[in-house]
C-alpha positions in Angstrom: 41.9 136.1 63.9 42.9 139.5 65.2 46.0 141.5 65.1 48.0 141.8 68.2 48.5 145.2 69.7 52.2 145.2 68.8 51.3 144.6 65.2 48.8 147.4 65.2 51.5 149.8 66.1 53.2 149.1 62.8 50.2 149.8 60.7 51.3 153.5 60.8 54.0 152.2 58.4 52.1 150.0 55.9 55.0 150.1 53.5 56.8 147.7 55.8 54.3 145.0 54.9 54.0 145.7 51.2 57.6 146.3 50.1 58.8 142.7 50.6 61.0 143.7 53.5 59.0 141.8 56.2 60.2 138.5 57.6 57.3 136.1 58.3 57.6 133.7 61.2 55.4 130.6 60.9 55.1 129.3 64.5 52.3 126.7 64.5 53.3 125.4 68.0 54.0 128.4 70.3 54.3 128.1 74.0 54.1 130.3 77.1 57.5 129.9 78.6 58.1 130.2 82.3 61.8 130.4 83.4 62.9 130.1 87.0 66.4 130.3 88.3 67.4 128.7 91.7 70.7 128.9 93.4 71.0 125.1 93.7 68.4 122.6 93.0 67.9 120.0 95.8 65.6 117.1 95.0 62.6 116.8 97.3 63.1 120.2 98.9 61.1 123.4 98.3 62.8 125.7 95.9 62.9 129.5 96.2 63.7 131.0 92.8 66.1 133.9 92.6 64.1 135.2 89.6 61.2 134.1 87.5 60.2 135.4 84.1 57.5 134.6 81.4 58.0 134.9 77.7 56.3 134.1 74.4 58.2 131.1 73.2 58.3 127.9 71.3 60.8 127.6 68.4 59.1 130.0 66.0 58.5 132.8 68.5 62.0 132.5 70.0 63.4 133.1 66.5 60.9 135.9 65.9 61.9 137.5 69.2 65.6 137.5 68.2 64.9 139.0 64.8 62.8 141.7 66.4 65.5 142.5 68.9 68.0 142.8 66.0 65.7 145.4 64.5 64.1 143.4 61.7 60.5 143.9 60.7 58.7 140.7 61.6 55.2 139.2 61.7 54.5 136.0 63.6 51.7 133.6 62.7 50.5 130.7 64.8 47.7 129.1 66.9 46.5 130.4 70.2 43.9 129.2 72.7 42.8 129.2 76.3 44.1 131.0 79.3 47.7 130.5 78.5 46.9 131.7 75.0 45.7 135.0 76.4 48.9 135.4 78.4 50.9 134.5 75.3 49.2 137.4 73.4 50.2 139.8 76.3 53.8 138.6 76.2 53.9 139.1 72.4 52.7 142.7 72.9 55.3 143.3 75.7 58.1 141.8 73.6 56.9 144.0 70.7 56.5 141.1 68.3 53.8 141.9 65.6 51.5 138.9 65.3 48.4 137.4 63.7 47.2 134.4 65.7 44.5 131.9 64.8 42.2 130.9 67.7 41.8 127.2 68.5 39.4 125.4 70.8 42.3 123.7 72.7 44.7 125.6 74.9 48.2 126.9 74.1 50.8 124.7 75.6 53.2 125.7 78.4 56.9 125.2 78.7 58.8 125.4 82.0 62.6 125.8 82.4 64.4 125.4 85.6 68.0 126.9 85.7 70.3 125.6 88.4 72.9 128.4 88.9 75.3 126.5 91.0 75.5 123.3 88.9 74.9 125.0 85.6 72.1 122.6 84.7 69.1 123.5 82.6 65.9 121.3 82.9 63.1 121.9 80.3 59.6 120.5 80.8 57.6 121.2 77.6 54.0 120.3 77.3 52.7 118.5 74.2 51.2 120.3 71.3 47.5 121.2 71.5 44.9 119.5 69.3 44.1 121.4 66.2 41.1 120.8 63.9 41.2 120.8 60.1 39.2 124.0 60.0 41.6 125.8 62.4 44.5 124.6 60.2 42.9 126.0 57.1 42.4 129.4 58.8 46.1 129.6 59.8 47.2 128.7 56.3 44.8 131.3 54.9 46.5 133.9 57.1 49.9 132.7 55.8 48.7 133.0 52.2 47.5 136.6 52.8 50.8 137.8 54.2 53.3 136.0 51.9 52.9 138.8 49.3 54.5 141.3 51.7 57.3 139.0 52.8 60.9 138.8 51.7 61.5 135.6 53.8 59.5 132.9 55.6 60.9 131.3 58.7 59.2 128.0 59.6 60.2 126.8 63.0 58.8 124.0 65.2 61.0 122.2 67.7 58.4 119.4 68.5 59.1 115.9 67.2 55.4 115.4 66.6 54.9 118.6 64.6 52.3 118.1 61.9 54.1 117.3 58.6 51.1 118.0 56.4 50.7 121.5 57.8 54.4 122.2 57.2 54.2 120.7 53.7 51.2 122.9 52.8 52.9 126.0 54.2 56.0 125.2 52.1 53.9 124.8 48.9 52.4 128.3 49.5 55.8 129.9 49.9 57.0 128.1 46.8 54.0 129.4 44.8 54.7 132.9 46.1 58.4 132.7 45.3 59.3 133.5 49.0 62.6 131.9 50.2 62.1 129.6 53.2 64.3 129.2 56.3 63.3 125.9 57.9 64.2 125.0 61.5 62.4 121.7 62.1 62.6 118.1 63.6 61.1 114.7 63.1 58.4 114.2 60.4 58.2 117.9 59.7 61.9 117.9 58.8 61.3 115.1 56.4 58.4 116.9 54.8 60.5 120.0 54.4 63.2 118.2 52.4 60.8 116.6 49.9 59.3 119.4 47.9 62.2 121.6 46.7 60.9 124.6 48.7 63.5 125.0 51.4 66.2 127.6 50.7 68.0 127.4 54.1 67.8 124.5 56.5 69.0 124.7 60.1 69.3 121.6 62.2 71.4 120.6 65.1 73.9 117.7 65.1 71.8 115.5 67.3 68.8 115.8 65.0 71.0 115.1 62.0 72.5 112.0 63.7 69.0 110.8 64.5 67.8 111.4 60.9 70.8 109.7 59.3 71.3 107.0 61.9 75.0 107.8 61.8 77.4 109.2 64.5 78.7 112.0 62.2 81.8 112.5 64.3 83.8 114.2 61.6 83.2 117.2 59.4 83.6 115.0 56.2 80.7 112.8 57.3 78.5 115.8 58.1 79.3 117.3 54.7 78.5 114.1 52.9 75.0 113.9 54.5 74.4 117.6 54.0 75.1 117.2 50.3 72.4 114.5 50.2 70.0 117.1 51.4 71.3 119.5 48.6 70.4 116.8 46.1 66.9 116.9 47.4 66.6 120.6 46.5 67.7 122.3 49.8 70.0 125.1 48.8 71.8 125.7 52.1 72.3 123.3 55.0 73.5 124.7 58.3 74.3 122.1 61.0 74.8 123.6 64.4 77.4 122.0 66.7 76.7 123.6 70.1 79.8 125.4 71.4 81.7 124.3 68.3 79.7 126.6 66.1 78.2 125.4 62.8 78.9 124.0 59.4 77.4 125.6 56.3 77.2 123.5 53.2 75.9 124.6 49.8 76.7 124.1 46.1 79.7 126.5 46.4 81.4 124.6 49.2 81.5 124.0 52.9 82.6 126.3 55.8 83.1 126.0 59.5 81.9 129.0 61.5 83.4 129.2 65.0 82.1 131.6 67.6 84.3 132.7 70.6 84.2 130.9 73.9 81.7 132.5 76.3 80.4 131.9 79.8 78.1 128.9 79.2 74.8 129.2 81.1 71.6 128.5 79.3 71.9 127.0 75.8 68.1 126.6 75.4 67.0 128.3 72.2 70.4 128.9 70.7 69.5 127.1 67.4 66.4 129.3 67.0 68.5 132.3 67.9 70.8 131.5 65.0 67.8 131.1 62.7 66.3 134.4 63.8 69.6 136.3 63.6 70.4 134.7 60.3 67.1 135.9 58.8 67.5 139.4 60.2 71.1 139.8 58.8 70.3 138.2 55.4 67.3 140.5 55.0 69.7 143.5 55.3 72.8 142.2 53.5 71.8 139.2 51.3 75.0 137.3 52.1 74.4 133.7 53.3 77.8 133.0 54.8 78.0 136.4 56.7 74.4 135.8 57.9 75.4 132.4 59.4 78.4 134.0 61.0 76.2 136.7 62.5 73.8 134.0 63.6 76.5 132.1 65.4 77.6 135.2 67.2 74.0 135.8 68.3 73.7 132.2 69.5 76.7 132.7 71.7 75.0 135.7 73.2 71.9 133.7 73.9 73.7 131.2 76.2 74.4 134.0 78.6 70.7 134.9 79.2 67.9 133.3 81.2 65.5 133.9 78.3 65.7 131.4 75.5 66.0 133.3 72.2 67.7 136.5 73.2 70.4 138.6 71.6 70.7 142.4 71.2 72.6 144.3 68.5 75.2 145.6 70.9 75.9 142.2 72.3 76.3 140.6 68.9 78.6 143.4 67.8 81.0 142.5 70.6 81.2 138.8 69.6 81.0 139.1 65.8 84.6 140.2 65.2 85.7 137.1 67.2 83.5 134.7 65.2 85.7 133.1 62.5 85.0 131.4 59.1 87.1 128.7 57.6 86.5 127.0 54.3 86.8 123.3 54.6 85.6 122.0 51.3 
């Protein structure tokens, strides 16, 4: 493993990594994201993009990017390999995201997004996760163990349905042993693993994922709250269900709330859930108020839909939408 250049810049301030004020982002399945916008996509015709950009992405790095933009001290951990992995390191440096990456023999995956400006349609083409050996997994977990002592919060984010549940389970066990609160943003088997060991403090999942997990339509707030309370009974302390343009529901032992952001020009919703998770972590680190952190995260997610880049929100933009983001107690 080696420190990324962006991380080395912060070694001039070692107290940031020893005073428990750093947010760790565990991103085992990062991606090099390529985003292209066309005026109007026409099937079978050559497409000339209006603009093209490349970012360090995947769920964990999207969340880390948002937290960094919102002026949190972060450190990203994950796997990296091959030519795309080298480009991913360069993007992390350019985005000023401190990172410790574990090399793997297989290559970092790519993720392509095509934005159709005229029709307002976003098409994502993600590659599958690379193969990872047991030895490589052990090295990543060793890096996590080393850095947990300097962390106030661990964010574990992986948007792949086939994310390795055993890796997530071991990471959660380490966080639990180190008494570091965990924000989990997961799907599939990894989500199930995260709800079985009493280690998750805050769980973010979207309504579609929740419907798939419960095999229920969950059309009403009451149904969502009932299923969220089942997760509370498993040891999750806070459940946040995101509802696209309808905001989010927060459920914990104290009650349930609907958080509603303002209506904005809807363009690219990709990465809005991870934006909420990253912004939530950044705000909670400063203020230690869960409900206000979710409100801040919802405002940031609304900012994200106005950008090409998945996982993007600046303090100035969030400040404009935050006063218009409302909270209503519903249970």
